[in-house]
C-alpha positions, 0 to 999 in steps of 0.5 A, spaced: 291 721 129 294 719 135 290 717 141 292 720 148 289 715 154 288 719 160 289 715 166 283 715 171 287 713 177 285 714 184 286 721 187 292 722 191 291 720 198 290 726 203 292 725 210 289 729 216 292 734 220 292 730 226 296 724 222 301 728 219 303 731 226 303 725 229 310 723 228 313 730 230 308 730 236 311 723 238 318 725 238 317 731 242 313 728 247 319 722 247 324 727 248 321 732 253 319 725 257 326 723 257 329 730 259 324 730 265 326 723 267 333 725 267 331 732 270 328 729 276 332 723 277 339 726 276 344 722 273 350 725 277 348 720 283 352 714 282 348 707 281 342 710 278 343 709 271 348 704 268 355 706 266 357 708 258 358 701 255 364 704 251 367 707 257 366 701 261 369 696 256 375 701 253 376 706 258 375 711 253 370 717 252 365 716 247 362 722 243 355 721 247 359 720 254 356 725 259 350 726 255 345 724 260 348 729 265 348 734 260 340 734 259 339 733 266 343 740 267 339 743 261 333 741 264 335 744 271 337 751 267 345 749 268 348 751 261 355 751 264 354 744 267 351 741 261 357 744 257 362 741 262 359 734 261 358 734 253 359 741 249 358 737 242 351 736 245 349 743 247 351 745 240 347 740 237 341 741 241 339 748 238 340 745 231 336 739 232 330 743 235 331 747 229 330 741 224 324 739 228 320 745 227 322 745 220 319 738 220 313 740 224 312 746 219 312 741 213 307 737 216 302 742 218 303 746 211 303 739 207 309 742 203 315 738 201 322 739 203 325 745 199 332 742 198 336 736 200 342 737 204 348 736 200 352 730 199 358 732 203 353 734 210 353 727 212 360 726 211 362 732 215 358 730 221 361 724 221 368 727 221 366 732 227 363 726 231 370 722 230 374 728 231 370 730 237 371 723 240 379 723 239 380 730 242 376 728 248 380 723 249 387 727 249 390 728 256 392 735 254 384 737 252 381 732 258 379 738 262 375 741 257 372 736 253 372 730 258 365 729 262 
């Protein structure tokens, strides 16, 4: 006859709702606060914000160049201006907001993630960012991709 021992370990810790949504709330408050600052003190005015270190050191536009001006333009409802500053950011923001809402939903309901993204997704994102970095520095494409 075999004996099966049942461990009487501690029950799983249940966090309160306010603790579960603290992370998404902090990210949302930080993002909205940063966007409000950029919308109030325009990065289009020279001398208010520092120059991009990549642009200052190499003379090449990095994937993030123009992001502050794009966020400022979005805050002020100028989608065309934001697109002209950094199209990759304008395309990425709705995706990031969607991921934020999914995170918030998981935290509120207490459900675990349903799936893990495939292994190729981070590599594909890296390829997109690197290709964008190269293409925005090609002289022929500069009128379309450079800030």
